[in-house]
C-alpha positions as a Markdown table, in Angstrom:
| # | Residue | x | y | z |
|---|---|---|---|---|
| 1 | Unk | 16.8 | 89.9 | 68.1 |
| 2 | Unk | 18.3 | 92.8 | 68.8 |
| 3 | Unk | 20.1 | 94.8 | 66.6 |
| 4 | Unk | 22.3 | 98.0 | 67.0 |
| 5 | Unk | 20.6 | 100.8 | 64.6 |
| 6 | Unk | 24.2 | 102.7 | 64.7 |
| 7 | Unk | 25.9 | 100.2 | 62.7 |
| 8 | Unk | 25.2 | 100.1 | 59.0 |
| 9 | Unk | 25.2 | 96.3 | 59.0 |
| 10 | Unk | 22.6 | 95.8 | 61.8 |
| 11 | Unk | 20.7 | 98.5 | 60.4 |
| 12 | Unk | 20.6 | 96.4 | 57.0 |
| 13 | Unk | 19.0 | 93.7 | 58.6 |
| 14 | Unk | 16.0 | 95.6 | 59.9 |
| 15 | Unk | 15.6 | 96.8 | 56.2 |
| 16 | Unk | 15.6 | 93.5 | 55.0 |
| 17 | Unk | 13.0 | 92.4 | 57.4 |
| 18 | Unk | 10.8 | 95.1 | 56.5 |
| 19 | Unk | 11.4 | 94.4 | 52.5 |
| 20 | Unk | 9.3 | 91.1 | 53.4 |
| 21 | Unk | 7.4 | 92.2 | 56.6 |
| 22 | Unk | 3.6 | 92.9 | 57.0 |
| 23 | Unk | 3.8 | 95.2 | 59.7 |
| 24 | Unk | 6.7 | 98.0 | 61.0 |
| 25 | Unk | 5.9 | 99.1 | 64.6 |
| 26 | Unk | 8.3 | 101.9 | 65.7 |
| 27 | Unk | 8.5 | 104.6 | 68.2 |
| 28 | Unk | 11.8 | 106.4 | 67.1 |
| 29 | Unk | 12.1 | 110.2 | 66.7 |
| 30 | Unk | 11.8 | 111.2 | 63.1 |
| 31 | Unk | 15.5 | 112.4 | 62.9 |
| 32 | Unk | 16.9 | 109.0 | 64.5 |
| 33 | Unk | 14.6 | 106.9 | 61.9 |
| 34 | Unk | 15.8 | 108.9 | 59.0 |
| 35 | Unk | 19.4 | 108.5 | 59.9 |
| 36 | Unk | 18.8 | 105.2 | 60.0 |
| 37 | Unk | 17.3 | 104.8 | 57.1 |
| 38 | Unk | 14.4 | 103.6 | 58.1 |
| 39 | Unk | 11.9 | 106.2 | 57.0 |
| 40 | Unk | 8.5 | 104.8 | 55.6 |
| 41 | Unk | 9.3 | 106.8 | 52.0 |
| 42 | Unk | 12.6 | 104.5 | 51.7 |
| 43 | Unk | 11.1 | 101.1 | 53.1 |
| 44 | Unk | 7.9 | 101.5 | 50.8 |
| 45 | Unk | 10.2 | 101.3 | 47.8 |
| 46 | Unk | 11.8 | 98.1 | 49.2 |
| 47 | Unk | 8.2 | 96.8 | 50.0 |
| 48 | Unk | 4.9 | 98.7 | 48.5 |
| 49 | Unk | 2.8 | 96.6 | 50.9 |
| 50 | Unk | 4.3 | 97.3 | 54.2 |
| 51 | Unk | 2.1 | 98.7 | 56.9 |
| 52 | Unk | 4.6 | 101.0 | 59.1 |
| 53 | Unk | 2.8 | 102.3 | 62.2 |
| 54 | Unk | 4.6 | 105.1 | 64.0 |
| 55 | Unk | 3.9 | 106.0 | 67.9 |
| 56 | Unk | 5.2 | 109.1 | 69.0 |
| 57 | Unk | 4.3 | 111.7 | 71.7 |
| 58 | Unk | 3.1 | 114.4 | 69.2 |
| 59 | Unk | 3.1 | 112.6 | 66.0 |
| 60 | Unk | 5.6 | 112.7 | 63.0 |
| 61 | Unk | 4.8 | 116.1 | 61.3 |
| 62 | Unk | 4.5 | 119.4 | 63.0 |
| 63 | Unk | 6.8 | 121.7 | 65.3 |
| 64 | Unk | 6.4 | 118.9 | 68.4 |
| 65 | Unk | 7.5 | 115.6 | 66.2 |
| 66 | Unk | 11.1 | 115.6 | 68.2 |
| 67 | Unk | 9.8 | 116.2 | 71.5 |
| 68 | Unk | 9.7 | 113.2 | 73.6 |
| 69 | Unk | 6.4 | 111.5 | 75.2 |
| 70 | Unk | 5.5 | 110.1 | 78.4 |
| 71 | Unk | 1.9 | 109.3 | 79.7 |
| 72 | Unk | 2.7 | 111.3 | 83.0 |
| 73 | Unk | 3.3 | 114.5 | 81.1 |
| 74 | Unk | 0.4 | 113.3 | 78.5 |
| 75 | Unk | -2.1 | 113.2 | 81.7 |
| 76 | Unk | -1.1 | 116.5 | 82.5 |
| 77 | Unk | -1.4 | 118.2 | 78.9 |
| 78 | Unk | -4.4 | 116.7 | 77.8 |
| 79 | Unk | -6.5 | 117.9 | 80.5 |
| 80 | Unk | -6.9 | 114.5 | 82.0 |
| 81 | Unk | -5.5 | 115.7 | 85.3 |
| 82 | Unk | -7.6 | 118.8 | 85.4 |
| 83 | Unk | -10.7 | 116.7 | 85.7 |
| 84 | Unk | -9.5 | 113.8 | 88.1 |
| 85 | Unk | -9.2 | 114.1 | 91.8 |
| 86 | Unk | -11.2 | 115.7 | 94.6 |
| 87 | Unk | -12.7 | 118.9 | 94.2 |
| 88 | Unk | -10.8 | 120.7 | 96.4 |
| 89 | Unk | -7.7 | 119.1 | 95.9 |
| 90 | Unk | -4.8 | 118.3 | 93.5 |
| 91 | Unk | -4.7 | 117.4 | 89.8 |
| 92 | Unk | -4.2 | 113.8 | 90.2 |
| 93 | Unk | -2.8 | 111.5 | 87.3 |
| 94 | Unk | -4.9 | 107.7 | 86.7 |
| 95 | Unk | -3.1 | 105.0 | 88.7 |
| 96 | Unk | -2.3 | 103.1 | 85.2 |
| 97 | Unk | -0.4 | 104.4 | 82.3 |
| 98 | Unk | -3.4 | 104.5 | 80.2 |
| 99 | Unk | -2.3 | 107.0 | 77.7 |
| 100 | Unk | 0.1 | 104.5 | 76.9 |
| 101 | Unk | -2.4 | 101.8 | 76.5 |
| 102 | Unk | -4.9 | 104.1 | 74.4 |
| 103 | Unk | -2.3 | 104.7 | 71.9 |
| 104 | Unk | -1.4 | 101.3 | 71.7 |
| 105 | Unk | -5.2 | 100.3 | 71.5 |
| 106 | Unk | -5.5 | 103.3 | 68.3 |
| 107 | Unk | -2.3 | 101.7 | 67.0 |
| 108 | Unk | -3.8 | 98.0 | 66.8 |
| 109 | Unk | -7.1 | 99.3 | 65.5 |
| 110 | Unk | -5.3 | 101.3 | 62.5 |
| 111 | Unk | -3.1 | 98.5 | 61.7 |
| 112 | Unk | -5.8 | 96.2 | 61.4 |
| 113 | Unk | -7.8 | 98.8 | 59.3 |
| 114 | Unk | -4.4 | 99.2 | 56.9 |
| 115 | Unk | -4.5 | 95.4 | 56.4 |
| 116 | Unk | -8.4 | 95.4 | 55.5 |
| 117 | Unk | -7.4 | 98.2 | 53.3 |
| 118 | Unk | -4.5 | 96.4 | 51.7 |
| 119 | Unk | -6.6 | 93.6 | 50.9 |
| 120 | Unk | -8.6 | 95.8 | 48.5 |
| 121 | Unk | -5.8 | 98.0 | 47.2 |
| 122 | Unk | -2.9 | 96.1 | 46.9 |
| 123 | Unk | -1.0 | 98.8 | 49.0 |
| 124 | Unk | 0.5 | 99.7 | 52.4 |
| 125 | Unk | 0.1 | 102.8 | 54.3 |
| 126 | Unk | 1.8 | 104.9 | 56.9 |
| 127 | Unk | 0.0 | 105.2 | 60.6 |
| 128 | Unk | 1.0 | 108.2 | 62.9 |
| 129 | Unk | -0.3 | 107.6 | 66.3 |
| 130 | Unk | 0.1 | 110.3 | 68.9 |
| 131 | Unk | 0.1 | 109.9 | 72.6 |
| 132 | Unk | -1.3 | 113.4 | 72.9 |
| 133 | Unk | -4.0 | 112.6 | 70.2 |
| 134 | Unk | -4.6 | 109.5 | 71.9 |
| 135 | Unk | -5.2 | 111.3 | 75.3 |
| 136 | Unk | -7.7 | 113.9 | 74.0 |
| 137 | Unk | -9.4 | 111.6 | 71.9 |
| 138 | Unk | -10.2 | 109.4 | 75.0 |
| 139 | Unk | -11.6 | 112.6 | 76.7 |
| 140 | Unk | -14.6 | 111.5 | 75.2 |
| 141 | Unk | -18.0 | 113.0 | 76.4 |
| 142 | Unk | -15.7 | 115.6 | 78.6 |
| 143 | Unk | -14.4 | 116.7 | 75.4 |
| 144 | Unk | -17.6 | 116.7 | 73.4 |
| 145 | Unk | -19.1 | 118.7 | 76.3 |
| 146 | Unk | -16.4 | 121.0 | 76.1 |
| 147 | Unk | -16.2 | 121.4 | 72.4 |
| 148 | Unk | -20.0 | 122.1 | 71.9 |
| 149 | Unk | -20.5 | 124.3 | 74.9 |
| 150 | Unk | -17.2 | 126.0 | 75.9 |
| 151 | Unk | -18.1 | 125.2 | 79.5 |
| 152 | Unk | -14.4 | 124.3 | 81.0 |
| 153 | Unk | -15.1 | 121.0 | 83.0 |
| 154 | Unk | -13.8 | 120.7 | 86.5 |
| 155 | Unk | -13.2 | 117.8 | 88.7 |
| 156 | Unk | -15.9 | 116.1 | 90.7 |
| 157 | Unk | -14.0 | 113.4 | 92.7 |
| 158 | Unk | -15.8 | 110.4 | 92.3 |
| 159 | Unk | -19.3 | 112.1 | 91.4 |
| 160 | Unk | -20.3 | 112.9 | 87.9 |
| 161 | Unk | -20.8 | 115.9 | 86.4 |
| 162 | Unk | -24.3 | 115.2 | 84.8 |
| 163 | Unk | -25.6 | 111.8 | 86.7 |
| 164 | Unk | -26.8 | 112.0 | 90.4 |
| 165 | Unk | -26.2 | 109.4 | 92.0 |
| 166 | Unk | -23.3 | 108.6 | 90.3 |
| 167 | Unk | -20.1 | 108.2 | 93.3 |
| 168 | Unk | -19.0 | 106.3 | 96.4 |
| 169 | Unk | -21.3 | 106.2 | 99.1 |
| 170 | Unk | -20.3 | 104.8 | 102.7 |
| 171 | Unk | -22.1 | 101.8 | 104.1 |
| 172 | Unk | -22.4 | 100.8 | 107.7 |
| 173 | Unk | -18.9 | 99.0 | 107.3 |
| 174 | Unk | -17.3 | 99.9 | 104.0 |
| 175 | Unk | -18.3 | 101.8 | 100.7 |
| 176 | Unk | -20.3 | 100.9 | 97.6 |
| 177 | Unk | -20.0 | 102.6 | 93.9 |
| 178 | Unk | -23.2 | 103.3 | 92.9 |
| 179 | Unk | -24.1 | 104.0 | 89.2 |
| 180 | Unk | -27.6 | 105.2 | 88.7 |
| 181 | Unk | -27.6 | 105.7 | 84.9 |
| 182 | Unk | -31.5 | 106.4 | 84.2 |
| 183 | Unk | -34.9 | 107.6 | 85.9 |
| 184 | Unk | -36.1 | 104.2 | 85.9 |
| 185 | Unk | -33.1 | 102.9 | 87.9 |
| 186 | Unk | -33.5 | 105.5 | 90.3 |
| 187 | Unk | -36.9 | 104.9 | 90.5 |
| 188 | Unk | -36.5 | 101.4 | 91.8 |
| 189 | Unk | -33.5 | 102.5 | 93.8 |
| 190 | Unk | -36.0 | 104.4 | 96.0 |
| 191 | Unk | -39.2 | 102.6 | 95.9 |
| 192 | Unk | -37.9 | 99.3 | 95.9 |
| 193 | Unk | -34.0 | 99.0 | 96.9 |
| 194 | Unk | -34.3 | 101.6 | 99.8 |
| 195 | Unk | -38.0 | 101.6 | 100.5 |
| 196 | Unk | -37.8 | 105.3 | 100.4 |
| 197 | Unk | -40.4 | 106.6 | 97.7 |
| 198 | Unk | -40.2 | 110.0 | 99.2 |
| 199 | Unk | -36.7 | 110.3 | 97.4 |
| 200 | Unk | -38.5 | 109.6 | 93.9 |
| 201 | Unk | -42.0 | 111.6 | 94.4 |
| 202 | Unk | -39.8 | 114.7 | 95.4 |
| 203 | Unk | -39.8 | 116.6 | 92.0 |
| 204 | Unk | -36.6 | 118.1 | 92.8 |
| 205 | Unk | -35.4 | 114.5 | 92.2 |
| 206 | Unk | -37.3 | 113.1 | 89.3 |
| 207 | Unk | -35.2 | 113.9 | 86.4 |
| 208 | Unk | -31.3 | 113.5 | 85.6 |
| 209 | Unk | -31.1 | 117.5 | 85.3 |
| 210 | Unk | -33.4 | 117.9 | 88.4 |
| 211 | Unk | -31.0 | 115.5 | 90.5 |
| 212 | Unk | -27.8 | 117.4 | 89.0 |
| 213 | Unk | -29.2 | 120.8 | 90.5 |
| 214 | Unk | -30.1 | 119.3 | 93.4 |
| 215 | Unk | -27.2 | 117.1 | 94.3 |
| 216 | Unk | -26.6 | 119.0 | 97.5 |
| 217 | Unk | -30.1 | 118.1 | 98.9 |
| 218 | Unk | -30.1 | 114.5 | 97.4 |
| 219 | Unk | -26.9 | 113.0 | 98.2 |
| 220 | Unk | -26.9 | 113.8 | 102.0 |
| 221 | Unk | -30.2 | 111.7 | 102.4 |
| 222 | Unk | -28.6 | 108.9 | 100.7 |
| 223 | Unk | -25.5 | 109.0 | 102.7 |
| 224 | Unk | -27.6 | 108.5 | 105.4 |
| 225 | Unk | -29.9 | 106.0 | 104.1 |
| 226 | Unk | -26.5 | 103.8 | 103.0 |
| 227 | Unk | -24.8 | 104.3 | 106.4 |
| 228 | Unk | -27.9 | 102.4 | 108.0 |
| 229 | Unk | -26.9 | 99.1 | 105.9 |
| 230 | Unk | -23.8 | 96.8 | 105.6 |
| 231 | Unk | -22.2 | 96.8 | 102.1 |
| 232 | Unk | -23.3 | 93.4 | 101.3 |
| 233 | Unk | -27.0 | 94.2 | 102.1 |
| 234 | Unk | -26.8 | 97.1 | 99.9 |
| 235 | Unk | -24.9 | 95.5 | 97.0 |
| 236 | Unk | -27.0 | 92.8 | 96.7 |
| 237 | Unk | -30.6 | 94.9 | 97.5 |
| 238 | Unk | -29.6 | 97.1 | 94.7 |
| 239 | Unk | -28.5 | 94.6 | 92.2 |
| 240 | Unk | -31.6 | 92.5 | 92.8 |
| 241 | Unk | -33.5 | 95.7 | 91.1 |
| 242 | Unk | -31.2 | 96.2 | 88.4 |
| 243 | Unk | -29.4 | 98.8 | 89.4 |
| 244 | Unk | -25.1 | 98.8 | 88.7 |
| 245 | Unk | -23.5 | 98.8 | 92.2 |
| 246 | Unk | -20.3 | 97.4 | 93.4 |
| 247 | Unk | -17.9 | 97.3 | 96.4 |
| 248 | Unk | -14.4 | 99.2 | 96.2 |
| 249 | Unk | -12.2 | 96.4 | 96.1 |
| 250 | Unk | -8.3 | 96.0 | 96.2 |
| 251 | Unk | -6.1 | 94.5 | 93.2 |
| 252 | Unk | -6.3 | 91.3 | 95.0 |
| 253 | Unk | -9.4 | 91.1 | 96.2 |
| 254 | Unk | -10.3 | 92.1 | 92.1 |
| 255 | Unk | -8.2 | 89.2 | 91.1 |
| 256 | Unk | -10.1 | 87.0 | 93.5 |
| 257 | Unk | -13.7 | 87.8 | 92.8 |
| 258 | Unk | -16.3 | 85.4 | 91.8 |
| 259 | Unk | -16.7 | 87.8 | 88.7 |
| 260 | Unk | -12.7 | 87.1 | 87.9 |
| 261 | Unk | -13.0 | 83.6 | 88.7 |
| 262 | Unk | -16.1 | 82.7 | 86.4 |
| 263 | Unk | -14.3 | 84.5 | 83.3 |
| 264 | Unk | -10.9 | 82.9 | 84.0 |
| 265 | Unk | -9.1 | 85.9 | 83.4 |
| 266 | Unk | -5.9 | 84.5 | 84.7 |
| 267 | Unk | -3.8 | 82.2 | 82.6 |
| 268 | Unk | -0.3 | 81.4 | 83.0 |
| 269 | Unk | 2.6 | 80.0 | 81.3 |
| 270 | Unk | 5.8 | 78.0 | 82.0 |
| 271 | Unk | 9.2 | 79.5 | 82.7 |
| 272 | Unk | 12.3 | 77.2 | 83.3 |
| 273 | Unk | 13.6 | 79.6 | 86.0 |
| 274 | Unk | 10.7 | 81.7 | 87.1 |
| 275 | Unk | 8.1 | 78.5 | 87.3 |
| 276 | Unk | 4.4 | 79.7 | 86.5 |
| 277 | Unk | 4.1 | 83.5 | 84.6 |
| 278 | Unk | 0.3 | 84.7 | 85.5 |
| 279 | Unk | -1.1 | 87.1 | 83.2 |
| 280 | Unk | -4.3 | 88.4 | 82.2 |
| 281 | Unk | -6.5 | 87.2 | 79.5 |
| 282 | Unk | -8.0 | 90.2 | 77.6 |
| 283 | Unk | -11.0 | 88.4 | 75.2 |
| 284 | Unk | -12.8 | 85.3 | 74.2 |
| 285 | Unk | -13.9 | 84.9 | 70.6 |
| 286 | Unk | -14.7 | 81.7 | 68.1 |
| 287 | Unk | -11.0 | 82.1 | 66.9 |
| 288 | Unk | -8.9 | 79.9 | 69.2 |
| 289 | Unk | -6.1 | 81.9 | 70.8 |
| 290 | Unk | -2.3 | 80.5 | 70.8 |
| 291 | Unk | -1.7 | 79.0 | 74.2 |
| 292 | Unk | 0.5 | 81.8 | 76.3 |
| 293 | Unk | 4.2 | 81.5 | 76.0 |
| 294 | Unk | 6.8 | 83.2 | 78.4 |
| 295 | Unk | 8.8 | 86.4 | 77.2 |
| 296 | Unk | 12.5 | 85.5 | 76.2 |
| 297 | Unk | 15.2 | 86.0 | 78.9 |
| 298 | Unk | 17.1 | 88.9 | 79.1 |
| 299 | Unk | 20.7 | 88.5 | 78.7 |
| 300 | Unk | 22.7 | 91.4 | 80.3 |
| 301 | Unk | 22.0 | 95.1 | 80.2 |
| 302 | Unk | 23.4 | 98.3 | 78.6 |
| 303 | Unk | 25.8 | 100.1 | 80.8 |
| 304 | Unk | 24.9 | 103.8 | 81.3 |
| 305 | Unk | 27.7 | 106.4 | 81.7 |
| 306 | Unk | 28.2 | 107.4 | 85.3 |
| 307 | Unk | 28.7 | 111.4 | 84.2 |
| 308 | Unk | 26.0 | 114.1 | 83.3 |
């Protein structure tokens, strides 16, 4: 259902639902939540077992609680754009609103943990998820590297700061994404997949740190070797020796790939007006998933005044 939180009667509907709900998820600003009478302090008096999850830009407390949060801004402010893009190019955002998705994943995990805790304590709790926090958390090894060394990370394009080779390489007819994660993989790449044992025996390339320090010498040699072979030849050869590699696909190619088809990642739900609405399956488990259902049809839209 849809309710208008500006009217007392419809605010009461939400409070009534919250009084018997397990979980309430909201992303209103704190002042709006309080004015609607839906702050956790009030709702917990109606339902002590309620788990209320708030998702906002900068958290529910502190000086930035009322500031709106948008994925694009978060990618800029969290440092992600500073480490994404070509070395000499502009900072770039990821093509998907991943900060929004990261915050949603963090919220899901927190809610599940709160439900588990409630089984032990019998009490609900308030969960505070911030987009900005989630973005910083998703910096992962970049964050830990900076926090423990003080070195400010920079952009490496499609290369990796501390693993070489770990980047795109041109082939005779396309490109391959090559991810050589350890020294044994690198040995197999040189000695078995490429037939270039000299690239392994050279002391400048025998370890992660050595290859990182000498990437300007090694990568051009690998580029020349890869340019001699087709994408399919290289991909097949390096995979045969247990080295992760893949072609650069379009979105259409990705969904039409053997990997996607083998996992049956695309599912569909029937819709009376649209026919089959297709979507992506995210998991498999022993717990049977309910059949996919179509979203409800939207009826009308709110009007926006044509004035500033």
